[in-house]
N, C-alpha and C positions, 0 to 999 in steps of 0.2 A: 401491449406495455407502452408506457406516453414516456416520449426523449421530448427533453427539455432544453431549445435553445439557449444559451448561455449568452445574455448583452449586460449591457451598461445599464440598461433601464431597470433589468429583474435580478441584478446578480447578487443584491443582500436579498430579496426572498428564496432566490435559488439557495445560497449558505444557507440560510435560516433553516428550510425545508428538508435539507441534506443533513444538518446538522439534528435537526427533532425527528427524524428518521433513526438515525443511527443510535443514540440515543434508547429509542424504542425496541432496538435491536433487529432490524432492517440489515437489510443488502441494498449498496446502490451501487452502479457503475459511472465512472467519474473520468476527465479526460486528464494525462499527465502530458510531461513532454517527452517520453519515451514511446508507450501505446496507452490504451484502455484500460483501465483498473475495474476490479470489483474490489466491493472491502466492504468492513462491519468493524465496529467496535471491538479493537485489539484486544479491550477484557472483558467482554461478554463472550462466556465458553457456547451458548447455543447459538451466537450469531454467528460466530466464528467458522463452527459446524455445517453453517446453513451454505458458508462457502464452498466447502467440500465437495457438498454435495449436488449444489448448481454445476460447479465445474466439472464434477465425475472424479474427483482429485484424490488419487489415494492420501488415508493419513499421514503414511511416513514421509510424505513430500510437505516439506513446511512450507507457509508461509513467510513473507515477509511485512516488516513494519514500518508504516511509513510515519515521519515524526514530522511539525513543524516549524521547530528550534531547534538548538544543541542541545539546552537543559535538559531534555528529555532523555539524551544519551544518560547520564546521570541514574538515572528513576530506572528506567529499564534493563544495564546491562552493570558487570563487574569489571574488573580487572581490565579497563579501560586506560591503555600506554598515553604516554603525551603524545607519542610519533602518530600514534590510532587516531589520536584526538584531533592533530594538526593535518593529519589527511581526512578529517572529515571537514574541516573548517574551508581546507583549501577547495574542495572538490562539493561541496554541500552551498545552496542547493545545486541539485544535478543527475546526471545517469550513473551514478555509484550507491551500488550495496555493500556495506560491509558487513560481513559478520563476526560477532564477538559474544561474548561468555554473559548469558542472559543470568536476569534475577528471580526471585518466587514470581512477581508480581506479574511475568510473563506466562498466560496458559501454558501448558504444557500443549495443549490442542496445536496452538501455533506454531509450533515449531515439532510438530512431531516428535517430541516425548525425547528431543535433543537438547540438548545444558547451552545451546549456541542460537542466536537467533541475528536473522539479518535485516539492518536498518537500514533507512533513506530518507531523504529530504527533498521531493520531486520539486523539480524547476517550474512549478504552475502555479501561478498568485492563486488558483479558484480551490484547489485541494489543499494548499497550503491553509489558504484560510477555514476550509473548513474544520479539518486538522486543529488549527488554533483555539477556533471556538466551540468545539466538543469537548476541549480540554484532556485529551487523552488519544494516545496513537491509534491510528487504522491498521487491523490485520489485512494484509491484500495480495492478491495475484493479478497476471494477466488477464481481461475478462473476455476468456474464452473457454469451450469446453478444453481440457487435459490433451493435449498433444496436436489440437489445432493451431492453425495461425494466429499469435497475439492482433486484437486488433487494431486498427489505426484511425477511425472511427467512429462516433458511436451508433453508428446503424449497424457496423461492420460489428459491432461490441452485442447488440440486441437479438441479432439473428440468433446468435449464441445461444438465446435460452426466452423459453416459451413462456415460464415464471416464474414466480420465487424474487423478482429485482421491485423495489418500490421505488427507484427513482433511476432514469438513464440522463445523464447531464452532457448533452451535448456542446464540447468546447472547440470544435473545432478537428479538422485532423492536425493529429501529432506530428511536433515539429520534428524530431529525429525518426520515427517510425520504427524503432526497435530495440528490444529489453536491454535495462542495465548492465554496464560491467560488474560482475560481481568479485571482493577479495575478501578472503579469511583473514583475520585479524586476531585471530585466538592464537599464533605461536609466536616465535620470535620474529620471524621475519613473516611478511605478507606474503600471500601466494594469490595469483590471480586465477577464480573458478573458472568464469565465464567474459570472454573479450567485447 
């Protein structure tokens, strides 16, 4: 498995390669400000299924969806209140996952057949650009085998997977180094599910 270090010189090449692979239904590993992520095109069911197989993750455990702009919220979710939208705008990009009611465009495999979906806009320019150029969200999870410690470096992430990953992008050590805060915004009051 090849790990490619992202630099100013090769940045655009990496973005193009990542987008091309995601469009082909491949799975990649990438940096965020929290932990390294494993991801695929959120609207490609077969690609999303690969994430579950690679992570040895139960299908009932939903993935989150990473987005690059606030406009995408309306495409993938319904019944987003003004209060929830204000919460997103205040905290994004950043380490906050907001659970909202999903639209049918989001495959059930992503959400574990639930009617809700966790959305996040990561605070890392590289993955944001990849999502923006892809033109659709990325279904993602931490780049580790389920139950193992989330990786803070590309090397740590790559150690979890012997095969099945088409690209590992090394963006250096993650700035925060722990998973995002998760809030449920589907009810009348916002609930914190993970600090």
